VEXDOVO-542667 format. One record per residue (C-alpha): residue number from 1; residue in one letter; x, y, z. Coordinates in nm, 2 decimals. Example, Ala and Ser with C-alpha at 12.3 -4.5 7.8 and 13.67 -1.06 7.14 Angstrom:
# residues 2
REC | resi | resn | c1 | c2 | c3
REC | 1 | A | 1.23 | -0.45 | 0.78
REC | 2 | S | 1.37 | -0.11 | 0.71
***
This chain:
# residues 86
REC | resi | resn | c1 | c2 | c3
REC | 1 | M | -7.05 | 20.75 | 6.05
REC | 2 | I | -7.20 | 21.10 | 6.11
REC | 3 | E | -6.85 | 21.25 | 6.13
REC | 4 | N | -6.77 | 21.10 | 5.79
REC | 5 | K | -7.09 | 21.25 | 5.65
REC | 6 | K | -7.00 | 21.59 | 5.78
REC | 7 | K | -6.65 | 21.56 | 5.62
REC | 8 | V | -6.79 | 21.47 | 5.29
REC | 9 | Y | -7.04 | 21.75 | 5.31
REC | 10 | L | -6.77 | 22.01 | 5.38
REC | 11 | R | -6.57 | 21.86 | 5.09
REC | 12 | Y | -6.87 | 21.90 | 4.86
REC | 13 | L | -6.92 | 22.26 | 4.97
REC | 14 | T | -6.56 | 22.35 | 4.89
REC | 15 | T | -6.54 | 22.17 | 4.55
REC | 16 | R | -6.91 | 22.16 | 4.44
REC | 17 | S | -6.83 | 21.86 | 4.23
REC | 18 | E | -7.10 | 21.61 | 4.13
REC | 19 | T | -6.91 | 21.31 | 4.27
REC | 20 | N | -6.88 | 21.46 | 4.61
REC | 21 | K | -7.25 | 21.55 | 4.60
REC | 22 | L | -7.34 | 21.19 | 4.52
REC | 23 | E | -7.11 | 21.06 | 4.79
REC | 24 | Y | -7.28 | 21.29 | 5.04
REC | 25 | K | -7.63 | 21.19 | 4.94
REC | 26 | R | -7.53 | 20.82 | 4.97
REC | 27 | L | -7.40 | 20.88 | 5.32
REC | 28 | V | -7.71 | 21.07 | 5.42
REC | 29 | A | -7.92 | 20.78 | 5.31
REC | 30 | I | -7.71 | 20.53 | 5.51
REC | 31 | V | -7.72 | 20.75 | 5.82
REC | 32 | K | -8.10 | 20.78 | 5.80
REC | 33 | R | -8.14 | 20.41 | 5.75
REC | 34 | E | -7.92 | 20.33 | 6.05
REC | 35 | T | -8.09 | 20.59 | 6.27
REC | 36 | R | -8.43 | 20.45 | 6.19
REC | 37 | K | -8.30 | 20.10 | 6.27
REC | 38 | I | -8.15 | 20.21 | 6.61
REC | 39 | K | -8.47 | 20.39 | 6.71
REC | 40 | R | -8.68 | 20.09 | 6.61
REC | 41 | Q | -8.46 | 19.86 | 6.82
REC | 42 | C | -8.48 | 20.10 | 7.12
REC | 43 | W | -8.86 | 20.12 | 7.10
REC | 44 | E | -8.89 | 19.74 | 7.08
REC | 45 | T | -8.67 | 19.69 | 7.39
REC | 46 | F | -8.88 | 19.96 | 7.57
REC | 47 | V | -9.21 | 19.79 | 7.48
REC | 48 | S | -9.07 | 19.44 | 7.56
REC | 49 | R | -8.97 | 19.56 | 7.91
REC | 50 | I | -9.32 | 19.69 | 7.97
REC | 51 | E | -9.47 | 19.37 | 7.85
REC | 52 | Q | -9.24 | 19.16 | 8.08
REC | 53 | D | -9.32 | 19.39 | 8.37
REC | 54 | L | -9.70 | 19.36 | 8.31
REC | 55 | R | -9.66 | 18.98 | 8.36
REC | 56 | G | -9.44 | 19.02 | 8.66
REC | 57 | R | -9.45 | 19.26 | 8.95
REC | 58 | Q | -9.58 | 19.56 | 8.74
REC | 59 | I | -9.37 | 19.82 | 8.92
REC | 60 | N | -9.20 | 19.97 | 8.61
REC | 61 | A | -9.51 | 19.96 | 8.40
REC | 62 | C | -9.71 | 20.15 | 8.67
REC | 63 | K | -9.43 | 20.41 | 8.69
REC | 64 | I | -9.43 | 20.46 | 8.31
REC | 65 | I | -9.80 | 20.49 | 8.29
REC | 66 | R | -9.81 | 20.73 | 8.58
REC | 67 | N | -9.54 | 20.95 | 8.42
REC | 68 | L | -9.73 | 20.95 | 8.09
REC | 69 | N | -10.05 | 21.06 | 8.26
REC | 70 | R | -9.89 | 21.29 | 8.51
REC | 71 | T | -10.02 | 21.62 | 8.38
REC | 72 | E | -10.38 | 21.49 | 8.35
REC | 73 | K | -10.37 | 21.34 | 8.70
REC | 74 | Y | -10.21 | 21.66 | 8.84
REC | 75 | N | -10.48 | 21.88 | 8.68
REC | 76 | C | -10.75 | 21.64 | 8.81
REC | 77 | D | -10.62 | 21.64 | 9.17
REC | 78 | L | -10.59 | 22.02 | 9.17
REC | 79 | T | -10.95 | 22.07 | 9.06
REC | 80 | Q | -11.07 | 21.82 | 9.32
REC | 81 | Q | -10.87 | 22.00 | 9.59
REC | 82 | L | -11.01 | 22.33 | 9.48
REC | 83 | N | -11.37 | 22.20 | 9.49
REC | 84 | T | -11.33 | 22.05 | 9.84
REC | 85 | Y | -11.18 | 22.37 | 9.99
REC | 86 | G | -11.36 | 22.62 | 9.77
***
């Protein structure tokens, strides 16, 4: 789909015709719509895996939360270590 959009865009650049421009804009809209749909589906599967894991063994959910908060925890641990040794 994206390759087709690029071909139509190049065709529009060479001819500068109004029909090629409209075709390109139509394909841009289609690609945007499909991209949003795919991203939404990926996010929903990601969240559903976390929800399933929260009800189960909670291993993956803990890993994800740990990775999201890694910089905050690292900074907190570093300051605690500096305070104990300093």
